[in-house]
N, C-alpha and C positions, 0 to 999 in steps of 0.2 A: 504494500500500500504506500509505503514511503516514497518509492520511485514515482508513482502516479501523482501523489500529492505535490511533490517537488516540481514535476512537469507543469501542473496546473498553476502553481504559484508563479513559476517563471513565464509561462506562455499566456496565461489568462489574467494574471495580476491580482488574484485573490490572496488573502492572508491564509496561513496554514489552517486555522480553525474553520474558516468559511469553506475552504477547499475540502476538508475532511467531511464536514456536514453535507456539502453538495454531493460528493461521491457516495456517501452513505445513503442519501435520499435516492439517487439514481439507481444504485444497486438494489435498494429495497423495492423500488418501483418495478425493476426488471424481475425480481424474485416474486412479487405479487401478481404481476400481469403476464409474464412469459411462461413458456412451457417448462415445467418443473425439471425434466431431465436435461434439457439444454442449458437452463439457468444454473443447474447444479454443476455442470461441466465448466461453465464460465466462472462461477464463484470459486471452484476448486483450483482454478489456474491463477487466482489472485489471492495470495496469502494475506490474511487479515481482512478479507472481504466481509466475512460473517460478523466480525467485531465492528466493522464500519457501519454495516446495516443496523446492528443493534444499537450502536451509539447515536445514530442519526434519528432513529425512531420514526421511520416512514410509516405513515398511516394512510391507507386508502380513505377516501372521505366522500363528502357530498358531491365532489366533482371527480368523476372517474377518469382513467386514461391519462394521456399525455397532458391534457389541460390541468388535471389534478396535480401531476408532478410539477408542472410549471408554476402552479399556485404555491406549492410548498417551497420550491426553490426561491420564488420571489419573497415569500414569507421569511426565508432565511437571510434575506438581504441582497440577493443577486438581481442584477438587471437582466434584460433580454440578451445583451451581448455576452455577458458572463455565463448565463445559463447555456447558451449555444456553445460557447468555448469549452465549458466544463463537460458538457455532453459529448462533444466531438473528441476531446482528449480522452475521456473515459472509455469510449467505444474503441478508439484507435489503440489505446493501451491494452484493452481486453482482447482485441483482435491479435495483437502481437503475442500475447501470453496464451490464449486459448485456441487460436486459429480461427479461420473464417467460418467453418461449419456451425459451431454453436452460436456465434454472434449473428450470422445471417439468419439462422432459424429464429432466434429471439426477436430480432428487429422485424422480420417478416410477420411474426405472429401478433405483433402489437399494432393495431391500427393507428396510422399517423406518425409513428416513431421514425420511420425512414427519412422523412423530410427534415428531421432535426439532427440526424447523426450522419 
């Protein structure tokens, strides 16, 4: 997780705490919304991912899907540009660690996600 957080701090400009929260929310969203077997492969390839999800406290809510995630990220203090940057960095990093198969399956399974990553 540290490598991903460092990338986000450097490339998106968030501080460490905000980057950790954002990554945890994104991974929590994928865990809640994606196919369990493919998400499990993704999380297994990212040491510390389960801890990040638990610490972020992702909650599905009154607004489901990608819009609900966006709302939670904005509630954590991220703007639209930061949300996009963190999402893209997280997926890029996950693709490097888990490979294209699990990532493509997860992204394809969640309506609207592909346009943000």
